[in-house]
N, C-alpha and C positions, 0 to 999 in steps of 0.2 A: 079334453080330445089329443090320445098320444097317435103319434104316425105308428106306421105299421111296422117301422125300422128303432120303436124305441123300445124300450125294457120297460115287459107289462108283468107286475108284480101276480097276478095272477098264473104267469107262465116261471115262475122263478125255478131256479133248478135245484132250491131247495135248500136246506143247511146242515151242516154236518150232524146235526143230533136231533132228528125230525121231531117236531112240536106240532099242534094241533094251531090250526087258523087263528089267528084275535079276532073276537068279533066285531069291534068296530074299527080297527086301522088294518091297512092293509101290511104287506110283509115286508115294504120298505119303510113305512111311517114306524114300523116298531122297531126295525133298525137303529132309525136316526133316534128313537127316543132312548133306548137301551145305551147310543154313546153318550148322549146325555147326560144321560146319568150314571157314566161307570167313572171309578177314581181317574183313572188314566185322566179323559175331557177335563175334571176340575184343576188338575197340576198344571196345565194349558197353562194358565192365565198369571204364573209364575217362572215358566221357561221363557229365554231369551228370543228375539226374531232379529233384531241386530244389538240392540242397546240392553244391556244388561237390565234386569227388573227395577232394580233401588236408583237405574242413575235417572229415573225420569216418571212421573206418573201417569204422562199422556203418550209415552212414546205406545206403540204397535207392542204386544205378546203375541207368542204359540196362538192362544185362544183368539184374541180380536183378529187376529190375520186369518184364525179358520172362518170366523163370522162373517169377515167381509168375503170371503172368496167362497162362501155359503150363498150371502146375496148374490155375487156377480154371476154364479151359475147357474141359480134359480131366476135370475131373470132371464139370460140364453137359454135354459132350457124349455121355459116357458113359450118363446117365440120360434121356437124347433121344433115343437110338441114331443119334447123328450120328456121320459120322467123326474118329475120335479125333487119328490122325495127322495129318489135313488141318489140325484146328483148331492142334494142337501147331505146326506147319511154320507155320501162318500167323503166330500166336503168336510165336516166335523173332525169324521177320522182319521185325515192323513197325514198327520203329522203328531201322533198317538203316541210314536215310536220313538219321536226328538229327545235330542239326548239337552242336559242346562247348556248353557250358553251356546245356543245357536250349531251351526256350520262349527264351529271352534273345538264344541265338545263331540262331535261326531267324529272331528279328523282323528280326535286325540284317544278317543274310544276304539277307533278301528287299529289304529297303530297299537293298541295295546291288546288286541284281538288277533292280531297281525297273525299267530302261530295256532289261534284255534277258530277258525271259520272266518275270522273278519267281524266287522259291524258297521249294516247301513239301517238306515233310519226308517227308512221305506219298510223293509224286511220286517224290521221291529214293530211297527205298529200296527204288522199284520200279525208275528207273534202274540201283541199284545191285547189283541181283538181274539184271536184264538187259544192264547194260554194263558196269561197272564193276569186276566183279571176273575177275581175269584168270590162272585155275585150271586151263582147258582150252584145247588144243592146236588145238580145231578151230574154236571162237567163244568170243566174250566174255561173261561173265557166268556165271551159274548153272545158264542151260535150264532153270528149273522150268515144272513143269506149268499149263496157266491155271486151275486152280482156285487153287492157289495164289497165282501173281501177282495172280489178282480181288481177293484178300483182303486181299493188301498195299494194293492200293489203295482206302483207305479214302473219299477223298474226292477230287475231279476234277472242275476247271471245267469249261466244255463248249470251250472254246477248248483246253486241254490233250487233254480226251477226246478232240478230230477230230484233236488231230496226234497221238495213239497210234495211232488206226484207222487212220492213213496208213501208219504203218509194221507194223502188225500182218502176220505169213503168213495166207493166205486158210485158213480152217476148212473142213475137209470138210461141213460141217453148214452154213452159212453165216450162224451167228448173228454175225458181229462178233467182236472181241476184246477186249482189258479196257477197251476206255475202251465200248464200245456200251453198257454198261448206263446210263449216264451220259446218253447222246444217247438212248435210248431209255424215261428215266426207271423203271427195274426195279430192281430188287433182286438180291444178292449172293447167292451160297448160303446156309444156313443156318448153315455152319462160320462163312464170314465173318461173317456177323449175329451170331453169338456172342462172335468174338474181341473185336467192337467192344463188345460189352458187359462183358466178361470183363476189358479194358484199364481200361473207369471204375471195376469195382469193385475192381479190384486196387492201383489210384493213390488211390481216396480212402481206402485204410484203412491204406495203407503211409504216407501223407503225416500222416496223424493221428498216427500212430509215433513217423517222424522227428521231426515237428514238434515234439512234448513232450519226445522225447529229446535235440533241439538246446533246448530251453528258450526257442525263441519262443511256442510256444503252452503253456499249462497246461491239465491234464487237467481241472480245475473249467473253464476255459474251455472248452472241448470239449463238455462236458455241458450248457453252456448250449444245446447243437444236440438238439434233441426224438427224433431218432433215435438218434443215441450216447446219450444220456442212457437212452432204453428199455434197451437193452443193458447199461448201466453198472448200474440199477438190478437188471438179473435178474441179471449175474454176483454183485453180492454178497449177493443175499438167496439166491442158493445156497451163498456161500463167504464167510458174515461175515465172518470173519478178515483179508479184502483190505481191508479199511477200515484196518489197522494202519499205520505209517508205513513200514514194511521191505518192505511187499506192494505198495507202490504201482505199482512195474513188473507186478506179476503182474495186479493190476487191469484196469488198461490193456492187457494181452496179452489177456485175456478177455474181455473187452468187444469188442473190434476181432473176437476171433475170433468171437463170438456174433452177432454184425454180418455179418461173410462169409458165416457159414452161412446166414444168414434171408435174405440177399441174395442167396443162391444158390436155395435152396428157392425164394424168390419169383418168380424168372425161372424156371426149371423149371414152377413151376404155372401162370404167365401163359401164358407160350410152346404149353403142352399145349391151354392153352382155346382159345387162336389154332391151333392146330395142326387141333384138334377143329372150331372155326368154318369155316376154310377148305379144309380137308380136300386139301392139297395131294398129288398124285398121283405126281410124281416132282420132280426139280430143274428142269424147265425151268416148272413150276408155280407153284412156291415164287419164281422170279422175277418171274412177273406177281402177285404178292400182294402185300399190305401187308407192311411191314414185321413179320415172325411172332415175331423172339426180342425180348423185351420184358419191363421190371416192369411188375409191377401200377400201376395207377393212384397207390395211395398212397403205393408204393416210390419212384416215379417221383419224387412230387410231394415226399418224404421225402429221397429224393437231391439234389433239385437245390438245397435248404434247404442241406443237408450241402456241397456246393459252393459255395454262395455263401459260405459261412464261412471255407471255407479258401482262398478267394480274397482275401477281405479281409484276414483275420488272419496268412497263412502270406505264399501266395504274394507279397501285398502289402505285409509287412512292410518296414520301412526299411531293416533290414538287409541282407534279401534284396534288396529292392531298389536300395541301395545295390551291390551284389555285383554283380549281373544288369545294373546303368547300365557298371561299369567292363567289364562280359564285353563286354558292345557294343560298347565301343572298341575291344577287342580286335579282333574282328572284324574291325569297320569299318577298323582301321590294318592286318591281316593283305591285306584285299582289296584296301584303294588302294596297298599296298607292290608285289603280286604284278601289280595290272593296270599299271603303273608299269613294273615289270622281270619279266616272266614266267619267267624265269631263274632267278630265288631261290628258286622251288619247286623241293625235295629230292627228287624223284620224274622218273618218266616221262610225269607226267601231259602235259604239252605238248606231244610225240611224239606223241599219238596221230593227232595231225593232221600229213601232212606241210608243207600249206601252211594253215595255220589263219588263219581268216579274222577280221575284227573281232568278228565276234557269236561266235567258239568262244573265244577267250580269257576273257573274263568265265566263261563255262560250264566252262572250262578250273577256273578260278580259285575257283569255285564248289563244283566237285565235292571241289576239294583241299580246302579249308576246312572242308568237310562231312563230310569223311573224319576231320579231326581230332579227337582225345583232347583232355581240358580240358588236361592238363597241358604237351601238345606245343604246342599253341595260343599256351599263355602264356610258352612257352618260345619258342616260332617267333617271337613279336611282341616280346619281350624284344631278342633277337638282329638283330631287322631295324628296331628304332626306338631301343632304348636304353632303355627308359621299364619297369619294372615296376607292372603295374596291378593283379596277382593274386599275393599270395604265395607 
């Protein structure tokens, strides 16, 4: 039972290339299935979240992160009577454009592309599903619904939004394409808003888990964060045996579980209050409201404190910084090598244009590097330069 302001697949704004409906699936289910079967999705299993893929078998990757976002998103969507299939499709696709080596790879590639329009992984995810996947005979990309594409595009500069609008197909309702909301300063669907929060909830929780597992941060250290300590104390009160040394990991897991649950319930409660206040009647009225999917004020503040802790204690840990600095050198080295010799790219990437302009080659190189897994990028860099920067 969908709420009136939920995205209805029967009323989708359509695809870039018209297609007949599937006999047994809704349009958003169809999008989800296309995403799961695409090449870029499979590559996520070997792309960094915080720790490089080879550093441990149990650390999160972009793939496991995307699955966790989808699970949290579906759970909240059901309670709020939003479209679960659309939430899942957006969640599974939101990191398809991420570079190897996480944010370090993105930062390095953005610096390389500074004279050619820059690089942003969120925009690259849309580029993957719109252009770079090659699976169908009649068009490039996955030809996803407008609503899925809109949810994938979480951020967008005015310049990029204007460029997107120039390439969007005309829509019958005349409301513009995926870049229009950034120009009009409107909100996306509630399903897209929900994925943004599910993403944040997921990575805060699993980065605590991975950080403690790695030994870079300690459980006692995380307990200095008031939000986390609240749930650690709750877990211990309910299960006193967790204080025993052999139960340390169970204590960590139970604390994270309680925190996840409370954040989910907080979002559901705060969002219901916002919906009651603004009374959106359909998807179009949602766009004209302020952001409706939200944490409560108290939880937002507490979550921000946790994020600040993780930034300084984990993401800026000397060991992580050292690895990411070497990862940046790999991306820079690959970019320089391919710019000097585009034929060094081992794919049909350079054949997309029969006569590439000077602007085409850097973007093609950027597309190629962004699509790499961690281990392929490290191996390619060693092949091209003779340097082994990452074990």
